[in-house]
C-alpha positions, 0 to 999 in steps of 0.5 A: 287446491287438492291434488285429487282434483287435478285429473278432473281439471286436466280432462276439462283442459283437454276438452275445452282448453279454457280455464277460470282460475280463482285466487284468494282465501276462504271466500274463494275456496267456498267455505260455508257454501253448503247447501241451505238444506243442510244448514237448516236441517242440521246446524241448529242441533250442533255446538259448532258453526263449522260444518266440517266439524259436525258429528252425525248419526249413521242415519244422517250420514247416509241421508246427506251422502245420498243427496249430496254426492260431493260430501264424504266421510272424514278420513280420520273420524267416521262420525264426521262428514267432510264437506270440503269438496261440496263447498268447492263445487259450490264456490263461485268459480265452479258455478261460473264455469258449470252453470253460467259457461255451461262447462265451456271453461274449467275452474282451477280453484286455488282459494284456501282458508286463512291464506293471505295475498302472498300465498294466494298469488304464489300458489300459481307456481305449485301445480306442475301436474296441471296441463298448463301448456294445453290451455288457450284461454285463461281468466283469473279472478283474484279476490284479495284477502286481508292486507294484514296477513303474511304467509310463509311456506310451511316446512312440514308440507310437501309443496307440490300438489299440496293443498296446505303448504302455507303458515299465515301470520296475522301481525295486524290482527287478533292474534298479535296481542300480548301477553303470552301464556304457556298456551301461546303458539309460535305463530302467536309469538311471531305475529306479535313480534312482526306487529310490534317491530315491522307492521304498519298499514302503509307497509302492508299496502306496499307489500300488496302492491308488490305482490300484485306486480307478480300476478300482473307479470304472470297474467302477461306471460300467459295472456290471461284476463285479470279481474280483481274483486276484494273478498271483504276488505273495503280499503282496496280503493285509490283514495285510501291507498293515497291517504295511507301511503302519504303517512310518515311512519316513525319508529324507535330503536326497537322498531316500534311505531312511535307516531304517524303523521301526514307526509309532504311527499311529492303528490306525483310520486305517491300517484305513481306508486298508487297507480302500480295497482291495476285499478282498471281491472277492478270489478265491483259486482252490482256496484258493491266494493267487495264479495262480502258487500255483494252478499250483504246487499241482499239482506234488505232488512239489515242496517249495513251501517251497523252490521257487517258479515262477521256480525252473523257468525254462529247464527247466520244472516236473516235471509242466509246470504251470510252463513253461521261461519261468517262467509258468503252462502251458496246463493251468494256464490251463485250471485257473484258467479252470475255477476262475473258472467255478465261482466265477462260476456258483456 
């Protein structure tokens, strides 16, 4: 979260003493939740799908800043507009608090692009300037990110009230494959090393179950209500967890996986581990397993067995529920906020 939002958050806390905290990656932060007029009027003329990297004429800058007050000039390049705070204002947490709860709750949006689950949960500890002791009611909406992501604190960051304090490693993802070149980043090399020596889906699920225990403890301490809806991964379900945790992972002397096979563990022991996840706190908006599924469910002309949200990168989905940066659009955030409101108040 950006430190300049803290005074606004504290004013809201002093006014109503009720907050909604949203945790997760870019799907929570609001990446892509740009007003549809901007996508329509300006995107087709650009060479990048990231609004925060578009260059605008001075006239276009004036037009957009005048109509959308949360948009500002980029601090480092005056030819580029910064949509970050515009996106955050349109994220489902802020829409839930402002539109559906009529400002009776204040949103603390701790989502950040690229974050994994370790960073998402531990970010709760890094904002001592927030008036936590004045809060009387807390709702936490956690949108778990990719199971394969693993986060380390960035030693170049200042930690406290710093938006970007994590370096994310992707051991099970697209950055984990060799061969190396002279252009390979240290993160690429670490990702490959972890992928080849330590990573498995079984281990990732175990890690996530452990991360969840920390969040559950935090919520218990603060008497917070917890709601869990995955951002985009459909594998956060009991049957899949059981299947994967029943695997035997065998590694060679270099720690590389040599094979996997089904285990013959005591089913009761596996059940105990799986039930450490708070399935009773899972929320499926409109019956959909993830936020991304909720958005895709509105694309009535799309065959969902063939297309997933990331297939619409660069173009966006036909009815713009998914943006050209492959994220839920502003209207998808609004729909998710409405679903959450009905769930909370129902």
